[in-house]
N, C-alpha and C positions, 0 to 999 in steps of 0.2 A: 252712349253712341252710336251703336247700332240696335235696333229694335224690332224683331221678326214678328208678325201677328198673324196666327192663322195662314199658314201659307202652307199651300196643295200643289204638288207637282206632278203632272200626269205623264205616263211617254207612252200613246197610243190608248191599250184600255187600261194598262196597269199604274197604278200609284206609288212613284218611290219615294211623297214625301206628303205627310198626313198631318196636317193642322200643326203645325211647329208654330211655338210661341215660346219665345226667348230674348232675353237683352243681355248684350256685350258692353259691359262699361269699359271707360277709358284705362287704359295702361296695365290692363289686368291680363295673365296668357289663357287660355283655355284649351283643351285636349277633346278632340273629338275621336271617340272610340266605338268600335263596333263589328259586329262581322262584314263580309266583304258583301255587297250589296243591298247594304242595310240604311244608303242614302246619303250616307257622310260626305262623300265630294261631289254629290248632287246640290246640297245645303250649301257647301264653299261656294259651287260658280254659282249659285244665285246671289249670295252675297256682294260679287261683284260684275252682276248683270252678263255671266257668260253664258247663262241658263235662263230665259223666262219662266217664271212660276204662273201654274194654272189660274189660281187666286191668293189673295192674302196679300201682304205689305212689308215691305222692307222699310223700314225708315232709317236716315244715316244723315245726321246734321241735320235733323227736322224736314228732309226731303225725302217722301216716299218712292225709290228708285222703280218701282213694279209700274207706276201709273205716271211716272214724268222719266221716260226715258231719253230726253232730250238732258238732262243734267248728267247723265252716267260720265262721257268725256271727262268732267271736272272734277268730278267723286273719284275716278277711277288713278287720278295722279294720287290722292291722298290712300288707295286701296291699293299695297303690292301684294304681287302671287308669284307663290315658286312651285312649280307642277313636277310633279314625280319624274315624268320624262324630258325635265331642263330645259327644253324650249329654247336652247341656242341658236342664232343663226350661222348655220355652217359655212359660208363664206365668210363671213368676218370672226377678227380673233378676239378674244377677253375681252381688251381696251375699246373696242368698238362694237361690242354688242352691249356696253352698256351705256357709249356716248353715244349712240344711235337716238333714242330715246328724249334724253337730254337735250340733244340740237334740237330734233323736232318738233317733240311737246313744249319744252320747258323753252326753247327757243337761248339755249346756252350758247357761247363760243365755243369755238374745238378747244382754245386752251384749255378755258375753265371746264370743259366736260373732260376733258382727259384730267387734270385736276384732280377731280372728283371720282374720277373712274378709279383713281392710282391709290386714292384713300381708301375708297370700298373696297379695292383688291388687296390692301393691305389689311385692312379690317378681318376679313376669312381666310387670311394667310394665304393666300393667290399672286402677292406683287412680283411674284418669279415667273408667272405665267401670263403678264402684260399682252405680250406678243404669241401665242399661243393659239392654235384655231381650237374648235371643240375634237376635232379627230384627235389632236396631240394631247389630250387632257383626260385625263383617267375619270371613272364616274363622280368621287366623291369633289374632286378639282371644279367639273362641271358644274354640278349642284351649287358648290362654294360660288364660283361667278354668277351662276344665277342669284344665289340671295344678294350678290354684292348691286347685280343690276336690278334687282327691288329696291336695296336700300339707297338706290342712289335719289331715286326720284323724291326719297324722304317722305317716304307713307306716316300716316298715323294710325295704319292697321296694317300688318302684313298677313296674309294667307298663304297657308304651307299644306299641300293637298300631298300625304304620303311622300314625303321626301326623300324619304332613305328607302324606299321599296324596292329599287333599281339596283341599291349598291350590297356589296360585298359588306360582312361584318365590319373591317377595320375602316372601309370609306366609310359605313355607319357612322361610327365613331368620330372621324374628323367631323364630318356635317352635324353631328350632333351638337357638338364640342362648341360651334357656331350660334347654333340656335340659344342654347342656353345661356351667351354672354347675352342674347338681342331682351333675353327676360329681363336684363336690370335695365334698357333703353326706356321704359314710359310707353312703348310701344304698346298697343292693343294688338297681341299675338293668337290667332286661333289657327289648331295644328290639327290635321288629322292626320291619324299614327298610330300602326300597330306597336309600337315602342312602346310597353307597360311602364318600366321602368322611367325611362324619359317622362311619358304623362303625371307618373307619382313624385318625380323628384321637381317638377319646374313650373307645371301648369295651378291656377288656384283653383279651376273647377274643372272638374271631368265633366263629359258632356255622353252619355252612353245612348246609343241610336241601334235601335233594333227593326226592321221589318218597315222601316220608312218615317216611326216614330222617334220620339225623344223619350227614353222610359224613364230616366232619371240623370240629376242636377246634382253632384254634391262636390264638396272638398276631397281630393286625392285619401285622405287618410279614413277619410267616413268611406268614402268610395270601395277601397281596397278593404279596409278593415269589418266594413259593418255594412257590407250591402244591402240596399233595402229590396232590389227588386228580384225573383226567383231568375229571371232572364239574364240579369246582371251576373248573379250569382252561375248560372250555369256556362255565361261566357266564359267569366273569369278562369273559372276549375278549365276552361277546354285553354286557353292563354299562360295561364303562370306555373 
């Protein structure tokens, strides 16, 4: 579904992505790991057009979104995004945070949007928080509402940018449980994460990045037990 070719991204004089080439297949779960500053989140943001690459291609459903920006609004409806900082609307309760895009973008009726919002909030274990505002929710609940909002758009791909980095351990477990359930949904899931056990358990492929490059791509068993590169070995020694 998603093919990245010769992708470069430069901020001022700093290259943050260097010659990225990878294909993300339908229905698989990918964990992108690496040290802070390795380019993981920038790659994720390029995949849904939040960052414009300096050069290269990102082909989604046969369309190069780098050179066809007019297609982005339609394609973004197929690509959900969950951020580490939740990005909920502070002045809207949990239900309204979900129904807003459904009514505005998908043109759903208010009744249908609210019904779908309740379904997705139930799916992530937050059906008891439908009328609560973000300031009334725990960090884990905020993130689960954000996941429900992304799911309500019925994406075929969902991107997670370090979704548990702002959470304490107990809340992290809640969010990871929801994410684990999604791996059986048939969606393509791409997760930037520091949670090594989660990456090992749920991903089909591990993508290890360092210094703006993809250094290694392997199934979890091979990556964690027979790491191919010295850079990845050093990273794992620091993380595990």
